C-alpha positions as CSV (number, residue, x, y, z in Angstrom):
1,M,0.0,0.0,0.0
2,N,2.9,2.4,0.8
3,K,4.3,1.7,-2.6
4,K,1.0,2.4,-4.4
5,I,0.6,5.6,-2.5
6,H,4.2,6.8,-3.2
7,I,3.9,6.0,-6.9
8,S,0.4,7.7,-7.1
9,N,1.8,10.8,-5.5
10,K,4.5,11.0,-8.1
11,L,1.9,11.0,-10.8
12,L,0.2,14.2,-9.5
13,L,-3.3,12.8,-10.3
14,N,-6.6,14.5,-10.5
15,P,-10.1,13.3,-11.4
16,S,-10.0,14.6,-15.0
17,H,-6.9,12.5,-15.9
18,K,-6.8,9.5,-18.2
19,V,-4.1,7.1,-16.9
20,L,-2.4,4.2,-18.7
21,D,-0.9,1.4,-16.7
22,I,1.6,-0.5,-18.8
23,G,2.0,-4.1,-17.5
24,C,-1.0,-3.8,-15.2
25,G,-0.5,-7.2,-13.5
26,W,-3.6,-8.2,-11.5
27,G,-5.0,-4.7,-11.5
28,G,-4.1,-3.6,-7.9
29,L,-2.4,-0.3,-8.8
30,A,-5.0,0.7,-11.4
31,T,-7.9,0.2,-9.0
32,H,-6.0,2.1,-6.3
33,I,-5.4,5.0,-8.6
34,H,-9.0,5.4,-9.5
35,K,-10.3,5.0,-5.9
36,T,-7.9,7.6,-4.5
37,S,-7.9,10.1,-7.4
38,G,-11.1,9.6,-9.4
39,A,-9.0,9.3,-12.6
40,K,-10.0,6.9,-15.4
41,V,-7.5,4.1,-15.8
42,T,-6.7,1.7,-18.7
43,G,-4.4,-1.2,-17.8
44,V,-2.7,-3.4,-20.5
45,T,-1.0,-6.7,-20.2
46,L,-0.1,-9.8,-22.3
47,S,-1.3,-12.2,-19.6
48,E,-4.7,-13.8,-20.1
49,E,-4.7,-15.0,-16.5
50,Q,-4.1,-11.4,-15.2
51,I,-6.8,-10.0,-17.5
52,K,-9.4,-12.4,-16.1
53,V,-8.6,-11.6,-12.5
54,A,-8.3,-7.8,-13.1
55,N,-11.6,-7.5,-15.0
56,Q,-13.4,-9.6,-12.3
57,K,-11.9,-7.3,-9.7
58,V,-13.4,-4.1,-11.2
59,I,-16.8,-5.8,-11.8
60,D,-16.9,-7.0,-8.1
61,E,-16.0,-3.5,-6.9
62,N,-18.4,-1.8,-9.3
63,I,-15.8,0.4,-11.0
64,A,-15.7,-1.2,-14.4
65,T,-16.9,2.0,-16.1
66,H,-13.8,3.8,-14.7
67,V,-11.1,1.1,-14.9
68,D,-10.7,-1.2,-17.8
69,F,-8.1,-3.8,-18.8
70,K,-7.0,-4.8,-22.2
71,L,-5.0,-7.8,-23.5
72,I,-2.8,-5.9,-25.9
73,D,0.9,-5.0,-26.5
74,Y,1.5,-1.5,-25.3
75,R,3.1,-0.7,-28.6
76,H,-0.2,-1.2,-30.4
77,L,-2.1,1.5,-28.4
78,D,-3.2,4.6,-30.4
79,D,-4.7,6.7,-27.6
80,T,-3.1,9.5,-25.5
81,F,-3.1,9.8,-21.8
82,N,-2.4,12.5,-19.1
83,R,-0.5,10.0,-17.0
84,I,1.4,6.8,-17.6
85,V,2.7,4.4,-15.0
86,S,4.6,1.1,-15.4
87,V,5.7,-1.0,-12.4
88,G,7.8,-4.1,-12.7
89,M,7.4,-4.4,-16.5
90,F,10.5,-2.7,-17.9
91,E,12.7,-5.6,-16.8
92,H,11.0,-7.7,-19.5
93,V,11.2,-5.2,-22.4
94,G,14.6,-6.3,-23.6
95,R,17.6,-4.0,-24.2
96,K,16.9,-3.8,-28.0
97,N,13.4,-2.3,-27.2
98,Y,14.4,0.4,-24.7
99,Q,14.1,3.2,-27.3
100,T,10.8,1.9,-28.6
101,Y,9.5,1.8,-25.0
102,F,10.3,5.4,-24.1
103,D,9.4,6.7,-27.6
104,K,5.9,5.1,-27.1
105,I,5.6,6.8,-23.7
106,Y,6.5,10.1,-25.3
107,D,4.0,9.7,-28.1
108,S,1.2,8.5,-25.7
109,L,1.5,11.4,-23.3
110,T,-0.5,14.6,-23.6
111,D,1.6,17.8,-23.5
112,D,0.8,18.1,-19.8
113,G,1.8,14.5,-19.3
114,V,3.7,12.8,-16.5
115,A,5.0,9.2,-16.3
116,V,6.5,7.1,-13.6
117,V,8.5,4.0,-14.5
118,H,9.5,1.6,-11.7
119,T,12.1,-1.1,-12.4
120,I,14.7,-3.3,-10.8
121,G,18.1,-2.1,-11.9
122,R,21.9,-2.3,-11.4
123,A,23.9,0.2,-9.4
124,D,27.2,-1.3,-10.8
125,G,26.7,-0.9,-14.5
126,P,25.5,-3.1,-17.3
127,G,25.6,-6.9,-16.8
128,S,23.7,-10.1,-17.6
129,T,21.1,-12.2,-16.0
130,D,22.4,-15.5,-14.6
131,P,21.4,-18.6,-16.6
132,W,19.4,-20.2,-13.7
133,T,17.1,-17.2,-13.3
134,V,16.7,-17.0,-17.1
135,K,15.7,-20.6,-17.3
136,Y,13.4,-21.0,-14.2
137,I,12.2,-17.5,-13.1
138,F,12.4,-14.7,-15.7
139,P,12.9,-15.9,-19.2
140,G,14.1,-12.9,-21.2
141,G,14.3,-10.8,-18.1
142,Y,17.1,-8.3,-17.5
143,A,17.7,-5.7,-14.8
144,P,19.1,-2.6,-16.5
145,A,21.8,-0.1,-15.4
146,L,21.0,3.6,-15.1
147,S,23.3,4.3,-18.0
148,E,21.3,2.0,-20.3
149,I,17.9,3.5,-19.3
150,S,18.8,7.2,-19.3
151,K,20.3,7.1,-22.8
152,A,16.9,5.9,-24.2
153,I,15.0,8.5,-22.2
154,E,17.2,11.3,-23.4
155,K,16.7,10.3,-27.0
156,S,12.9,10.1,-26.6
157,G,12.6,13.8,-25.8
158,L,11.2,13.2,-22.3
159,Y,12.5,15.2,-19.3
160,I,13.8,13.2,-16.3
161,T,12.1,15.3,-13.6
162,D,13.0,12.9,-10.7
163,I,15.0,9.7,-10.0
164,E,14.7,7.8,-6.8
165,V,16.9,4.9,-6.0
166,L,15.4,2.4,-3.5
167,R,18.3,0.3,-2.3
168,L,17.7,-2.0,0.7
169,H,13.9,-1.7,0.6
170,Y,13.6,-4.6,-1.9
171,A,15.9,-6.8,0.1
172,R,13.6,-6.4,3.1
173,T,10.6,-7.2,0.8
174,L,12.2,-10.4,-0.5
175,K,13.0,-11.5,3.1
176,E,9.3,-11.1,4.0
177,W,8.3,-13.0,0.9
178,R,10.7,-15.8,1.8
179,K,9.2,-16.0,5.3
180,R,5.7,-16.4,3.8
181,V,6.9,-19.1,1.5
182,N,8.6,-20.9,4.4
183,N,5.5,-20.6,6.5
184,N,3.3,-22.1,3.7
185,R,5.7,-24.8,2.7
186,E,3.3,-27.7,3.2
187,K,0.6,-25.9,1.1
188,I,3.1,-25.2,-1.7
189,V,4.5,-28.7,-1.8
190,N,1.0,-30.2,-1.9
191,S,-0.1,-27.8,-4.7
192,Y,3.0,-28.3,-6.7
193,D,5.9,-30.4,-5.5
194,E,9.1,-30.3,-3.4
195,E,11.2,-29.1,-6.4
196,F,9.0,-26.1,-7.0
197,Y,9.2,-25.1,-3.4
198,R,13.0,-25.4,-3.3
199,M,13.2,-23.4,-6.6
200,W,11.3,-20.5,-5.1
201,E,13.1,-20.6,-1.8
202,F,16.5,-20.5,-3.6
203,Y,15.3,-17.7,-5.9
204,L,14.0,-15.5,-3.0
205,S,17.2,-16.1,-1.0
206,S,19.6,-15.3,-3.9
207,A,17.6,-12.2,-4.9
208,E,17.7,-10.9,-1.4
209,C,21.5,-11.4,-1.4
210,A,21.7,-9.6,-4.8
211,F,19.9,-6.5,-3.3
212,R,22.0,-6.5,-0.1
213,N,25.4,-7.2,-1.6
214,L,25.6,-7.4,-5.4
215,G,24.5,-4.0,-6.7
216,H,20.8,-4.6,-7.4
217,V,18.5,-1.7,-6.6
218,V,15.1,-0.3,-7.7
219,F,14.8,2.8,-9.8
220,Q,11.8,5.1,-10.0
221,F,11.9,7.5,-12.8
222,Q,9.5,10.4,-13.0
223,L,9.3,11.7,-16.6
224,A,7.4,14.6,-18.2
225,K,6.7,16.0,-21.6
226,K,7.6,19.5,-20.4
227,Q,9.9,20.3,-17.5
228,D,7.3,22.6,-15.8
229,N,4.7,19.8,-15.6
230,V,5.8,18.9,-12.0
231,P,6.6,21.0,-9.0
232,L,10.1,22.3,-8.4
233,D,10.7,20.3,-5.2
234,R,9.5,17.1,-3.6
235,R,7.2,18.6,-0.9
236,Y,4.1,17.4,-2.8
237,L,5.1,13.8,-2.2
238,H,4.7,14.2,1.6
239,N,2.1,16.9,2.1
240,K,-0.8,14.5,1.6
């Protein structure tokens, strides 16, 4: 919830806004944005499972006229939005598509537009994803370095109006996830098998280690079409 609030504050939302959520997941952020700001939200994903859950969520909560989800590649959208948000999706874009990604954000924003991109990244420069993670956890996934991201943003024409680097926050998150996996070991093994359980325990442990000791961080980029689209300081993030 703190994460949703923080990201929403960075978007500077109001009820008249149209918001795009690229890689909307199960719909949690999109529904939060509407409920707290009144903005209309469109979420896009390539996951049929996520679309089913997200659409049922807004029907159950009686907000389907204000929040909608589409099974579509973000590159195929032809609408414009006042705000764009993307959380945990950029890691799956692929380095060869970085420029396309930020060019699409630029083209999809109105002139008063603001975007927030949240991604796992590397504090120690470009690298590569280890073969085990590629095979079992994130096929095609890659955590980018700041130098790789900023180059594409600069070429797109977007202003970088804020960058926040969340360092040990995610290590703590992974530790809590691992506790929950351990506490539900029997359920997981019964639902899947022992190998599946050990795979996730290993992944969560190694990922926590990467964030504590191996240069992994989380970047939050606030981007704007024009440099005066956001306040000059960060007080608006906390005066809520």
